Rosetta silent file (secondary structure, phi, psi, omega in degrees, C-alpha in Angstrom):
SEQUENCE: XXXXXXXXXXXXXXXXXXXXXXXXXXXXXXXXXXXXXXXXXXXXXXXXXXXXXXXXXXXXXXXXXXXXXXXXXXXXXXXXXXXXXXXXXXXXXXXXXXXXXXXXXXXXXXXXXXXXXXXXXXXXXXXXXXXXXXXXXXXXXXXXXXXXXXXXX
SCORE:     score description
SCORE:     0.000 S_00000001
   1 L     0.000  147.914  178.201  -12.601  -37.397  153.025 S_00000001
   2 E   -99.855  140.006 -176.209  -13.287  -35.074  150.126 S_00000001
   3 E  -133.373  143.917  173.080  -10.959  -32.162  149.417 S_00000001
   4 E   -96.793  138.672 -179.752  -10.990  -29.325  146.952 S_00000001
   5 E   -97.662  146.793  173.510   -7.572  -28.685  145.207 S_00000001
   6 E  -158.499  175.640  179.915   -6.219  -25.268  144.351 S_00000001
   7 E  -124.997  147.322  164.726   -2.925  -23.523  143.836 S_00000001
   8 E  -120.033  113.038 -174.339   -0.880  -20.796  145.510 S_00000001
   9 L    63.635 -129.452 -177.400    1.835  -19.889  143.029 S_00000001
  10 L   -94.572   -9.103 -174.433    3.011  -23.247  141.524 S_00000001
  11 E   -89.207  151.396 -178.730    2.236  -25.308  144.631 S_00000001
  12 E  -106.640  140.068 -178.377   -0.916  -27.322  145.177 S_00000001
  13 E  -132.504  168.899  178.896   -3.044  -27.259  148.281 S_00000001
  14 E  -138.548  147.850  171.503   -6.270  -28.835  149.590 S_00000001
  15 E  -120.725  137.408  176.148   -9.138  -27.779  151.808 S_00000001
  16 E   -66.050  132.313  179.736  -11.464  -30.321  153.446 S_00000001
  17 H   -58.546  -29.689  179.822  -14.913  -30.235  151.906 S_00000001
  18 H   -63.234  -18.772 -179.153  -16.326  -30.420  155.426 S_00000001
  19 H   -96.769   -1.091 -175.408  -15.094  -26.876  156.116 S_00000001
  20 E   -93.764  127.131  170.341  -16.657  -25.546  152.778 S_00000001
  21 E   -84.178  -48.771 -174.427  -19.987  -23.695  152.654 S_00000001
  22 E  -165.417  152.495  174.290  -19.946  -22.943  148.942 S_00000001
  23 E  -112.416  125.282 -176.421  -17.617  -22.288  145.981 S_00000001
  24 E  -114.205  153.511  175.318  -18.307  -19.099  144.167 S_00000001
  25 E   -69.070  158.227  176.263  -16.992  -17.582  140.948 S_00000001
  26 L   -64.783  132.898 -178.942  -14.554  -14.693  141.438 S_00000001
  27 L  -136.126  166.976  174.063  -16.496  -11.458  141.798 S_00000001
  28 L   -68.144  141.323 -176.865  -15.863   -7.847  142.576 S_00000001
  29 L  -117.930  155.817  171.871  -15.465   -7.151  146.245 S_00000001
  30 E   -79.096  113.386  178.232  -15.984   -4.062  148.432 S_00000001
  31 L   -72.678  143.549  177.224  -12.460   -2.986  149.227 S_00000001
  32 L  -120.268  114.264 -175.548  -11.729   -1.879  152.799 S_00000001
  33 L   -62.863  147.330  173.394   -8.865    0.614  153.119 S_00000001
  34 L    61.422   34.788  175.444   -5.942   -0.040  155.469 S_00000001
  35 L   -89.579  161.051  178.019   -6.666   -3.712  156.106 S_00000001
  36 L   -60.381  159.206  179.800   -3.902   -6.261  156.773 S_00000001
  37 L   -59.413  132.900  178.524   -2.036   -7.776  153.857 S_00000001
  38 L   102.204  -21.440  177.955   -4.059  -10.520  152.197 S_00000001
  39 E   -77.668  109.070 -174.544   -7.466   -9.005  153.041 S_00000001
  40 E   -84.092  -25.462  178.962   -9.071   -8.639  149.638 S_00000001
  41 E   146.189 -150.030 -175.308  -12.353   -7.037  150.824 S_00000001
  42 E  -135.215  140.880  176.198  -15.905   -7.999  151.630 S_00000001
  43 E  -118.205  158.685  175.304  -18.579   -9.726  149.595 S_00000001
  44 E   -95.805  108.862 -178.765  -22.322   -9.795  150.070 S_00000001
  45 E  -108.344  102.151 -178.895  -23.355  -13.380  150.593 S_00000001
  46 L    52.231   42.503  179.959  -27.144  -13.704  150.787 S_00000001
  47 L    85.475    2.736 -178.564  -27.461  -10.385  152.553 S_00000001
  48 E  -117.665  128.098  175.823  -24.539  -10.914  154.934 S_00000001
  49 E   -71.041  129.955 -179.616  -21.147   -9.239  154.587 S_00000001
  50 E  -123.046  123.893  178.770  -18.358  -11.798  154.424 S_00000001
  51 E   -69.522  149.748 -177.070  -14.673  -10.935  154.666 S_00000001
  52 E  -130.650  133.892  177.615  -12.498  -12.356  151.919 S_00000001
  53 E  -108.298  134.022  172.504   -8.753  -13.307  152.053 S_00000001
  54 E   -89.401  107.115 -179.673   -6.593  -13.604  148.966 S_00000001
  55 H   -57.741  -39.641  177.201   -4.478  -16.699  149.638 S_00000001
  56 H   -61.381  -45.884  179.308   -1.933  -15.728  147.045 S_00000001
  57 H   -67.176  -37.171  178.031   -1.430  -12.278  148.457 S_00000001
  58 H   -63.911  -40.953 -174.371   -1.257  -13.652  152.036 S_00000001
  59 H   -90.881  -37.967 -173.007    1.368  -16.207  151.132 S_00000001
  60 H  -118.838    2.528  178.985    3.335  -14.650  148.236 S_00000001
  61 L    62.369   28.069  173.274    2.569  -10.920  148.490 S_00000001
  62 L  -143.607  136.351 -174.562    0.980  -10.820  145.071 S_00000001
  63 L   -66.100  155.803  175.901   -2.804  -11.039  144.311 S_00000001
  64 L   -63.261  144.281  175.350   -4.313  -14.093  142.676 S_00000001
  65 L   -71.300  145.007 -179.406   -4.678  -13.890  138.946 S_00000001
  66 L   -82.685   98.931  178.842   -8.151  -13.185  137.623 S_00000001
  67 L  -124.934  167.552  172.690   -8.824  -16.485  135.713 S_00000001
  68 L   -64.456  -27.926 -179.537  -11.877  -18.529  134.948 S_00000001
  69 L   -91.112    0.696  173.141  -10.490  -21.099  137.450 S_00000001
  70 L   -82.039  127.288 -173.481   -9.967  -18.572  140.251 S_00000001
  71 E  -127.134  163.804  167.624  -12.770  -19.014  142.814 S_00000001
  72 E  -107.348  116.914  177.179  -13.901  -17.681  146.161 S_00000001
  73 E   -97.380  117.055  177.243  -14.206  -20.656  148.541 S_00000001
  74 E   -85.699  122.787  179.881  -16.564  -19.813  151.383 S_00000001
  75 E  -120.625  163.918  174.842  -15.396  -21.715  154.453 S_00000001
  76 E   -88.379  109.310  176.908  -16.575  -22.107  158.074 S_00000001
  77 E  -100.317  121.460 -175.134  -14.056  -20.200  160.184 S_00000001
  78 E   -77.050  134.961  176.328  -14.401  -21.181  163.844 S_00000001
  79 E  -124.142  153.535 -177.227  -14.757  -18.392  166.383 S_00000001
  80 L   -61.079  -34.701 -169.532  -14.935  -18.670  170.206 S_00000001
  81 L   -84.716  -12.755  179.973  -18.250  -16.873  170.387 S_00000001
  82 E  -155.670  178.593 -178.059  -20.246  -19.029  167.980 S_00000001
  83 E   -64.543  -49.943  178.918  -19.819  -22.213  165.965 S_00000001
  84 E  -163.157  165.681  172.303  -18.336  -20.496  162.915 S_00000001
  85 E  -130.494  142.868 -179.409  -18.411  -17.444  160.717 S_00000001
  86 E   -66.784  139.946  177.967  -18.227  -17.467  156.925 S_00000001
  87 E  -138.313  134.072  176.641  -14.831  -16.429  155.462 S_00000001
  88 E   -94.686  139.820  176.451  -14.065  -16.204  151.730 S_00000001
  89 E  -125.346  119.307  176.967  -10.807  -17.441  150.372 S_00000001
  90 E   -80.779  124.948 -176.797   -9.644  -16.460  146.877 S_00000001
  91 E  -138.926  134.032  179.539   -7.855  -19.426  145.313 S_00000001
  92 E   -82.267  148.974  177.356   -6.466  -20.044  141.848 S_00000001
  93 E    55.311   39.829  179.763   -7.227  -23.218  139.851 S_00000001
  94 E   -88.918   66.484 -172.298   -9.918  -24.269  142.317 S_00000001
  95 E  -125.262   -3.402 -173.738  -11.709  -26.649  139.993 S_00000001
  96 E  -121.895  148.561  171.934  -10.890  -30.267  141.170 S_00000001
  97 E  -117.493  152.259  175.220  -11.835  -32.417  144.019 S_00000001
  98 E  -133.750  157.431  176.073   -9.927  -35.390  145.370 S_00000001
  99 E  -112.626  128.991  178.839  -10.772  -38.146  147.792 S_00000001
 100 L  -145.747  149.563  174.488   -8.209  -38.958  150.469 S_00000001
 101 L   -85.628  150.402  175.270   -8.085  -40.664  153.855 S_00000001
 102 H   -58.115  -30.878  179.578   -6.696  -38.639  156.751 S_00000001
 103 H   -70.199  -19.044  175.144   -4.008  -41.314  157.021 S_00000001
 104 H   -65.872  -23.796 -178.310   -2.861  -40.410  153.500 S_00000001
 105 L   -93.990  134.318  179.322   -1.502  -37.112  154.836 S_00000001
 106 E  -123.263  158.737  178.954    1.853  -37.112  156.652 S_00000001
 107 L   -67.449  144.031  179.657    3.835  -34.491  158.556 S_00000001
 108 L   -84.804  -24.666 -174.841    6.363  -32.488  156.557 S_00000001
 109 L    84.497   -5.369 -178.256    8.820  -31.980  159.334 S_00000001
 110 L  -119.994  129.819  175.410    9.076  -28.293  158.403 S_00000001
 111 L  -120.839  150.488  176.565    7.139  -25.627  160.272 S_00000001
 112 L  -130.871  119.904 -176.740    6.765  -21.939  159.517 S_00000001
 113 H   -63.064  -29.650  179.355    5.730  -19.465  162.201 S_00000001
 114 H   -79.632   -8.548 -179.548    4.474  -17.190  159.418 S_00000001
 115 H  -141.373   61.026 -176.968    2.321  -19.911  157.901 S_00000001
 116 L   -64.267  -16.963 -176.997    0.857  -21.935  160.788 S_00000001
 117 L   -74.191  -12.327 -176.534   -2.055  -22.928  158.551 S_00000001
 118 E   -75.734  116.816 -178.179    0.143  -25.268  156.529 S_00000001
 119 E   -99.233 -154.156 -178.628   -0.695  -28.861  157.453 S_00000001
 120 E   -69.888  169.042 -178.972    0.335  -32.321  156.474 S_00000001
 121 E  -123.837  158.548  171.812    0.992  -33.420  152.857 S_00000001
 122 E  -135.116  168.603 -173.801   -0.074  -36.218  150.567 S_00000001
 123 E  -122.506  148.709  168.875    1.274  -37.267  147.189 S_00000001
 124 E  -147.645 -179.183 -178.542   -0.258  -38.006  143.789 S_00000001
 125 L   -56.362  -23.086 -178.825    1.150  -38.239  140.253 S_00000001
 126 L   -88.961   -2.710  179.228    1.298  -34.419  140.046 S_00000001
 127 E   118.357 -159.568 -177.958    3.444  -34.119  143.254 S_00000001
 128 E   -78.758  146.942  175.213    2.803  -33.021  146.809 S_00000001
 129 E  -128.712  126.229 -179.540   -0.481  -31.519  147.973 S_00000001
 130 E  -105.000  135.559  178.524   -0.518  -29.661  151.303 S_00000001
 131 E   -75.106  130.662  174.147   -3.553  -29.483  153.565 S_00000001
 132 E   -97.169  120.249  178.446   -4.644  -25.980  154.598 S_00000001
 133 L   -90.758  105.862 -174.504   -6.056  -25.904  158.163 S_00000001
 134 H   -52.838  -45.163 -175.586   -8.845  -23.350  158.125 S_00000001
 135 H   -64.784  -15.752  178.143   -8.821  -22.867  161.877 S_00000001
 136 H  -110.145   12.104 -171.011   -5.193  -21.810  161.806 S_00000001
 137 L   -70.717  -39.668 -174.586   -5.437  -19.650  158.737 S_00000001
 138 L  -101.161  140.128  168.147   -5.658  -16.202  160.384 S_00000001
 139 L   -71.248  160.220  179.766   -3.304  -14.620  162.857 S_00000001
 140 H   -59.404  -33.947  177.770   -5.007  -13.214  165.958 S_00000001
 141 H   -67.060  -43.888  176.186   -4.511   -9.699  164.568 S_00000001
 142 H   -65.167  -46.436  179.403   -6.161  -10.492  161.237 S_00000001
 143 H   -56.328  -42.954 -179.194   -8.953  -12.471  162.887 S_00000001
 144 H   -66.256  -37.970  178.492   -9.637   -9.540  165.222 S_00000001
 145 H   -65.631  -37.378 -174.254   -9.640   -7.055  162.267 S_00000001
 146 H   -84.553  -34.107 -171.097  -12.085   -9.178  160.291 S_00000001
 147 L  -124.171   33.334 -176.206  -14.426  -10.327  163.066 S_00000001
 148 H   -48.118  -55.506 -175.515  -13.909   -7.488  165.663 S_00000001
 149 H   -62.412  -37.834 -178.614  -17.635   -7.154  166.594 S_00000001
 150 H   -69.451  -46.494 -175.479  -18.095  -10.922  166.786 S_00000001
 151 H   -66.635  -33.829 -177.345  -14.973  -11.530  168.868 S_00000001
 152 H   -76.215  -26.053 -177.110  -15.915   -8.749  171.360 S_00000001
 153 L   -59.859    0.000    0.000  -19.459  -10.128  171.940 S_00000001
């Protein structure tokens, strides 16, 4: 499987390429007042508004740095009412891809109720890389805030 690598703080993470629609440069977003922590705003993707989550802010309570290597990764977020909806993820240092087998990833033995999206880990010369599970990324409250009209349909 192919994965994109990125960082949250100093730690490295991976997203499966099969969940990715497109990787975009960091751009200005339409801010939405009073949204949950981590919701960076909305972008216009080919005429469709797409909610965007800042992974750094969601995990570490500080926004991602505006760097050349900071990207918006558009992913397919699964919803019950349709196959998926586009969701943007702001990620730092999102410039490399790696090839790994699913068997290369092993359980950590550590779970966090506040970060259910953290999956198994693999190792390379740079250290551990943790798989982010897109379908577990949002809490029900955040999912409902971002996709309220779709979830109600």
